[in-house]
N, C-alpha and C positions, 0 to 999 in steps of 0.2 A: 567432449564438454560441449556445455551448451555458450554458443556465441550471445554476449548478453546483449549487443548492439543490433541482432538480427529479431526484430521483433516476430515475423513469422516462426523461426526456430524456437523463440521462449514459447508462445501460445500451442507449439506442437508437443514439446516435450516436458516442460518444466512443471512443477507441483506450484500452488498457491503462492508459498513462501517464495518461491525462486522468482517467479512474475514479479508478485509486488519488488520485491531486491531490486531486479532487473529497473522495473519504474522507476523508483526512487532514485538509483544509480543514473538515471539521465538527468536528474535534476527535477523530478517531478514530488510534487508533495501529493500526499494522499490522505483522503479520509473514509471512514466507513462506507458511506455512500459510495464513493467512487470504487471502494474495492469490491462492492457486491455486484457495482455495474458494470466495472471491468472484468472482475473474476472470478466471478461469482461467490467472493468470498464472503461469509455472515459476521467471521469472528476476526475481526482485522486486530483488536489487541491482541488475540492468543498466537497470530503470525507474526504479530511485531518481537513480543515476547520472547518468541525462539529465534526469531533471527538475533535477537541482543544478548540471547546467550549463547548464541554461535560466533559474537565477538564482535558483531556489527554497531556502527556508531548511528545511532536514530535519534533525532529529535522529535519533540512534542510540544505543542503548544495547542489552547483552547482557543476556538474561533468561534465567530457568530455566523449562520448562514441564513439565509431566508426560507421559511417552509411558508406548505400553505393555508398554515394558521397564524403565521407570523414569523418569530426569530426562535432559531434554537442555537446552544452552545455545542461542539461537536470538538475532537480530538483532530488535529492533523500533525500529521508526522512526514520527516524527511532527514535525505542524510545530509 
C-alpha cells in the first residue's frame, strides 16, 4: 500500500490519479496547469471524473489567473 504522506513513495509507484489524489488530500488545490507541471497530466478533468466515480468528494470552482496575454478562467479542484 502507498503511504500518501510520503511524496517519494507516491512519485515512484502511483498513477496520475493517485498522485493527484494524494496532492489534494494534503490540502492542496490543483488546476490543469499545475497537474501538467507536477504530474505530466494533460487531462485533469478526466482524472477528477474518475476519482469522483471512485467515491472521492472533490469540489470545483472557476478562478481567474494571469497569463502572458492577460487573464484566463480555469477550473480549480480541491477536497
